[in-house]
N, C-alpha and C positions, 0 to 999 in steps of 0.2 A: 504494500500500500504506500502511495506517495501522498504527502500532505503539503499544501501550499497555503500562503496567506494572500488573499485578494483584498485590495484596498478600494473602498468606494469613494465617490467624489466628496461625500460629506464626512469622511474620516473614519468610518467603520472599518475594522480589519476582520475579515471573514475567513475562518479556517475551513479549508476545502480538502476533502479526501477523495482519492481515486484508486480503485482496485480492480484487478481483473483485466481481461482483454476481450474484445468482441463488440457487440452492439452497445452503443452508449445508452445507459439507463440512468437518468437523473432523478434521485429520490428526494422529495421535499416533505419534511415531517410537519406535525401539527402544532398545537399550542405550545408544547414543551420546546420545540424548535431545535432539538439536538440531532446530530448525525448518528449518535449511538443508538437511537431508537431503532434503526434499521438493521443492526448487526445480525440478529437471528434470521431475518429474511435474506440478507446477503449470503449468509452461509448456506441457506436452503436453495438459492438460485443456482449455485454451482458454476460451471464453466460456461463461456459463451457470451458473457456480458462484461462491459467496463462500467462499473457502478460508481456514480458520483454522488457524494453526500456532503453536507456542510452544516455547521452550527450557525443558526440565524443570528442576526445582529442582537447583541446584548446577552446572548445565551452561551453558557459554557466557555469555550475558548475564543469566542468572537466578541469584539468590542461593540459598543452601542452606536457610536457615531452621533451626529446631531440632527439628522432628518427625523421628521415625524414618522412614527411607526404606523403605517397603513398597509392594507393588503396590496395596494398598488406599489408602494415602496418596496415591500418584500419581493414582489415579482420583479421589480427593476434590479434588485440585488442579484437575482438569478441571472438576469441579462448581463450584468457586470461580470459575474463569475464566468459565464460562457465566453464573453469577449476576451477576458484575461487568460483563460485556459485553452483557447482555440477550439471551443466546442461549437461547431457550426449548426449541428442538427442532432437531436436526441429524442428518445422516448422519455417523456416526463410523467412521473407518477407522484401525485400528491395525496397525502393522507390527512383527512379532517381539515384543519385550517390550511394545510398544504394543498388540499384540493381547491380551495379558493385562490391560492397563490397561482397555481398552474392554470386555472381557468382565466385569470387575469393575464397571465403570460401569453396564453393562446390568442387573446384579443389584441395585445399590444406588440407582440413579436411572433407572429404566426410562422415566419420562416424558420424559427428555431425548432418547431414542433414536427417531429416525425410521426409519433402517435401519442395518444393521451390516455392515461389511466387515472380515474378519480375514485379514491378509496375512502369510504365513510364520509363522503362529501355532500354538499347541498348546493342548490341553485339560488335560493332566495330565503329571506327570513321566515321563521316559523314562531308561533307563540310559545311552543315548547322550549325551543333552544333559547329564545330571548329570555324567558323566565328562568331557565336553568342557569344560564351564564350570569344573569344579574344576581342570582342567589350565590353563585360561586364567587363573584366579585365581592359581595358583602362578606362572605366567609373569609376571603383573603385579607380583607381590611380589619376584621374583628376577631378572627380565630384562625390564624395561619395553620395550626396543627389540624384543626377540623377541615381546613381547605384541602390539605394533601391527603388526609384520611378519606374524605368523601370522594375525592377525585380518583383515588386508587380503587375504592370499592365499586365505583361506577364504571371504571374503565375495563375491568376484566370480568369474564364470565365467572359467576360465583363458584362453581365446582372446580374450575381450573385454579382459581385463587386459593381455595381451600387446600388444594393439593400442592400448591407452590407458595406457601405463606411467607417464605423468605423474601419473595418479591414485594409483598406488602411491607414487611419490616424495613427493607432497603428504601422503598419509595417514601416512607413516612419518617425516616430517621432524621431528616434535616428540614423541618418546616421553614418557609420563607419569612423569617422574622426581620431580616434586614430591610429597611425602608427602600433602598435602591432596588433590591431584588423584587420587592412587592410592586414598585412602580413599573418595572419592566414587564412583569406578568400582567398587571392591570392594563397597560397600554395595548398589549397583545389581545386581551379579552375585548377591549373596546374596539380594536380593529376588526375582529371577527363579528362582533355585534353590529358593526356598521356595514358589513358586506352585503351587497345585493347584486347577484350575478344575472338577474333576469334579462338585462339588455346585452349580456355577453354570450348568451347561448347560441346566437347565430354564428359566432366565431369558433365554436367547438368543432373539431374535426369529426366528420361522419365516421361512425363505427367505433367511437371511443369506448373503452372498457370502463364500466361503472361497477364497483365492488362494494360489498358491505356484509353485515350479518343481521339475521332476524332478531337477535337479542341485544343489539347495541342500545344502551341506555343514555348515550350522550348525543349521538347523531342517529336517530332511529331510522329503520329501514324504509319507512314511508318517504323519507326525504331522498333516499337513493332512487326509489321508484319515480318520484317526481322529477329528479334530475335526469334520469334516463329518458323520460318522456320528452324532455326539451331538446335532446340531441338526436339528429337524424341517424337512424340505424344503430343506436347505441346497443352495446352488448352488456346486458345487466346480469350479474352473477352474485347471488346472495347465499352465503353459507348459513346453515341453520343455527350454528352456535359459534362463539368466539369472542363476543363482546366488542367493545370499541377498539381495544388494542389487539385485535386478532392478527395483525402482521407479526406480532411478537408471540402471542400464545398459540397461534396456529400457523406458524411460519411455513411449514411444508405445504399446507393446503393453499395458503396465500401465494407462495412462490410458484406453485404448479399452475394456478389460474392465470397468473401474469405470463409465465413462460409459455404455456400452451397458446395463449392468445397472441403473443408476439411472434410465435413461430408459425401460426396459422396463415 
């Protein structure tokens, strides 16, 4: 694996990782914004792909910069990475908030898009998600420990989490008590709450792959069905179980769906 730092015009330094050889596959994670989210899926993909991941601005090894954090700005960060790394065209896969980012990318930089995968994503605001994330924002500000505990319980399928409780322990070990960390998380929640891709759907590549699970309690399956209805000839694939973080808990099934679709 090679790691480089890409600097944005506003001063953010983004850590970018590239591993493997083959078809370029650019993975964009969700609210957490980390490259590490993808490691289980990358291991499951196997050979045949050059996988590109990165820590989003203000997250983990990447610095914040001065630009306002919006979905549009996060998509432009991806464009900056591609220009710096010589990536002219790739398959882009966005999970959750990452799905909003790559939808925006497809609208403002269509020449970069070879094919598009939207995982646990949505096209437009819903009452459920607006209420859920307003509640999570309140928890972040008033009970940081409760914020990470509830996020972990909601993100994984209950039976999987019961059998992998160390994941819960690790995820909840360091609640975001630091005000700067809280600010970064809060602005990312505000960005996803403000997102409405209704007018972007005409820019989505026909035949895009829309993925999700029936038991997702953060971005429910009805939102993936709605998203697929907005994209011409979308390929909708919903796993029966896996929860919101199914690329991690069901990495083999997730990688198989993406790999089979890319090779078809």
